[in-house]
LUMMI-701958 format. One line per 3 residues: number of its first residue (from 1); their letters; for each residue x, y, z of N, C-alpha, C. Coordinates in Angstrom, 1 decimal. Layout:
NUM> a> X:Y:Z:X:Y:Z:X:Y:Z | ...
//
This chain:
1> xxx> 6.4:-32.8:31.9:5.0:-32.8:31.6:4.9:-33.2:30.1 | 4.0:-34.2:29.8:3.8:-34.6:28.5:2.9:-33.6:27.7 | 2.8:-33.7:26.4:2.1:-32.8:25.6:0.6:-33.0:25.8
4> xxx> 0.1:-34.1:26.3:-1.3:-34.3:26.6:-1.8:-33.6:27.9 | -0.8:-33.3:28.8:-1.1:-32.7:30.0:-1.1:-31.2:29.8 | -2.2:-30.5:30.0:-2.3:-29.1:29.9:-2.4:-28.5:31.3
7> xxx> -1.8:-27.3:31.4:-2.0:-26.6:32.7:-3.2:-25.7:32.5 | -4.3:-26.0:33.1:-5.5:-25.2:33.0:-5.6:-24.2:34.1 | -6.0:-23.0:33.8:-6.1:-22.0:34.9:-7.2:-22.4:35.8
10> xxx> -7.1:-22.0:37.0:-8.2:-22.3:38.0:-9.4:-21.6:37.6 | -10.6:-22.2:37.8:-11.8:-21.6:37.5:-12.1:-20.5:38.6 | -12.6:-19.4:38.2:-13.0:-18.3:39.1:-14.4:-18.5:39.7
13> xxx> -15.2:-19.1:38.9:-16.6:-19.4:39.3:-16.9:-20.9:39.3 | -17.5:-21.4:40.3:-17.8:-22.8:40.4:-19.3:-23.1:40.4 | -19.7:-24.2:39.9:-21.1:-24.6:40.1:-21.3:-25.0:41.5
16> xxx> -22.5:-25.1:42.0:-22.8:-25.6:43.4:-22.2:-27.0:43.6 | -22.3:-27.8:42.6:-21.8:-29.2:42.7:-20.3:-29.2:42.8 | -19.6:-28.3:42.0:-18.2:-28.3:42.1:-17.7:-27.7:43.4
19> xxx> -18.4:-26.7:43.9:-18.1:-26.1:45.2:-18.3:-27.2:46.3 | -19.4:-27.9:46.3:-19.6:-29.0:47.2:-18.5:-30.0:47.2 | -18.1:-30.4:46.0:-17.0:-31.4:45.9:-15.7:-30.8:46.5
22> xxx> -15.4:-29.6:46.3:-14.2:-29.0:46.9:-14.3:-28.9:48.4 | -15.4:-28.7:48.9:-15.6:-28.6:50.4:-15.8:-30.0:51.0 | -16.0:-31.0:50.2:-16.2:-32.3:50.7:-17.6:-32.5:51.4
25> xxx> -18.6:-31.7:50.9:-19.9:-31.8:51.5:-20.9:-32.2:50.4 | -22.1:-32.5:50.7:-23.1:-32.9:49.7:-23.6:-31.7:48.9 | -24.1:-32.0:47.8:-24.6:-30.9:46.9:-25.8:-30.2:47.6
28> xxx> -26.7:-31.0:48.2:-27.9:-30.4:48.8:-27.5:-29.5:50.0 | -26.5:-30.0:50.8:-26.0:-29.1:51.8:-25.4:-27.8:51.3 | -24.7:-27.9:50.2:-24.1:-26.7:49.6:-25.2:-25.8:49.1
31> xxx> -26.2:-26.3:48.5:-27.3:-25.5:48.0:-28.0:-24.8:49.2 | -28.1:-25.5:50.3:-28.7:-24.9:51.5:-27.8:-23.7:52.1 | -26.5:-23.9:52.0:-25.6:-22.9:52.5:-25.7:-21.7:51.6
34> xxx> -25.8:-21.9:50.3:-25.9:-20.8:49.3:-27.2:-20.0:49.6 | -28.3:-20.8:49.7:-29.6:-20.1:49.9:-29.7:-19.4:51.2 | -29.0:-19.8:52.2:-29.0:-19.1:53.5:-28.1:-17.9:53.5
37> xxx> -27.2:-17.8:52.5:-26.2:-16.7:52.5:-24.9:-17.0:53.1 | -24.8:-18.2:53.7:-23.5:-18.6:54.4:-22.4:-18.7:53.4 | -22.7:-19.2:52.2:-21.7:-19.2:51.1:-22.2:-18.2:50.1
40> xxx> -21.4:-17.2:49.7:-21.8:-16.2:48.8:-21.8:-16.8:47.4 | -22.8:-16.3:46.6:-22.9:-16.7:45.2:-23.3:-15.5:44.4 | -23.1:-15.7:43.1:-23.4:-14.6:42.1:-24.3:-15.2:41.0
43> xxx> -25.2:-14.4:40.5:-26.0:-14.8:39.3:-25.2:-14.6:38.1 | -25.3:-15.6:37.2:-24.7:-15.5:35.8:-25.9:-15.9:34.9 | -26.6:-14.9:34.4:-27.8:-15.2:33.7:-28.8:-15.8:34.6
46> xxx> -29.3:-17.0:34.3:-30.2:-17.7:35.1:-29.5:-18.7:36.0 | -28.2:-18.7:36.0:-27.4:-19.7:36.8:-26.9:-19.1:38.0 | -26.5:-19.9:39.0:-25.9:-19.5:40.2:-24.5:-20.0:40.2
49> xxx> -23.5:-19.2:40.5:-22.1:-19.6:40.5:-21.5:-19.1:41.8 | -20.5:-19.8:42.3:-19.8:-19.5:43.6:-18.4:-19.1:43.3 | -18.0:-17.8:43.6:-16.6:-17.5:43.4:-15.7:-18.3:44.3
52> xxx> -14.6:-18.8:43.7:-13.7:-19.7:44.5:-13.3:-19.1:45.8 | -13.0:-17.7:45.8:-12.6:-17.1:47.1:-13.6:-17.2:48.2 | -14.9:-17.3:47.8:-16.0:-17.4:48.8:-15.9:-18.7:49.6
55> xxx> -15.4:-19.7:49.0:-15.2:-21.0:49.7:-14.2:-20.8:50.8 | -13.1:-20.2:50.5:-12.1:-19.9:51.5:-12.6:-19.0:52.7 | -13.5:-18.0:52.3:-14.1:-17.1:53.3:-15.0:-17.9:54.2
58> xxx> -15.8:-18.9:53.6:-16.7:-19.7:54.4:-15.9:-20.6:55.4 | -14.8:-21.2:54.9:-14.0:-22.1:55.8:-13.4:-21.2:56.9 | -12.9:-20.0:56.6:-12.3:-19.2:57.6:-13.3:-18.8:58.7
61> xxx> -14.5:-18.5:58.3:-15.6:-18.2:59.3:-15.8:-19.4:60.1 | -15.8:-20.6:59.6:-16.0:-21.9:60.4:-14.9:-22.0:61.4 | -13.7:-21.8:60.9:-12.5:-21.9:61.8:-12.5:-20.9:62.9
64> xxx> -12.9:-19.6:62.6:-13.0:-18.6:63.6:-14.1:-18.9:64.6 | -15.2:-19.5:64.2:-16.3:-19.9:65.1:-15.8:-21.0:66.0 | -15.1:-22.0:65.4:-14.6:-23.1:66.2:-13.6:-22.6:67.3
67> xxx> -12.8:-21.6:66.9:-11.8:-21.1:67.9:-12.6:-20.3:69.0 | -13.6:-19.6:68.6:-14.4:-18.8:69.6:-15.0:-19.8:70.6 | -15.6:-20.8:70.0:-16.3:-21.8:70.9:-15.4:-22.6:71.8
70> xxx> -14.2:-22.9:71.3:-13.2:-23.6:72.1:-12.7:-22.7:73.2 | -12.5:-21.4:72.9:-12.1:-20.5:74.0:-13.1:-20.3:75.1 | -14.4:-20.3:74.6:-15.5:-20.1:75.6:-15.7:-21.3:76.5
73> x> -15.3:-22.4:76.0:-15.6:-23.7:76.8:-14.6:-23.9:77.9
//
């Protein structure tokens, strides 16, 4: 690793745009998921941030739902 490359710790809180980028969805869709409560978020002052582990929780719920639907079919 060169001296210009730094190992940055992972962010614990993401903006909605960063979370959307990680999930591969649009920012507007991510805002809708946050406002509906499907993706948990926390207030930081006047801002909204999404804890990184909440993205994994959301994806796991989607996977569980897909498995349930596949079993029922």
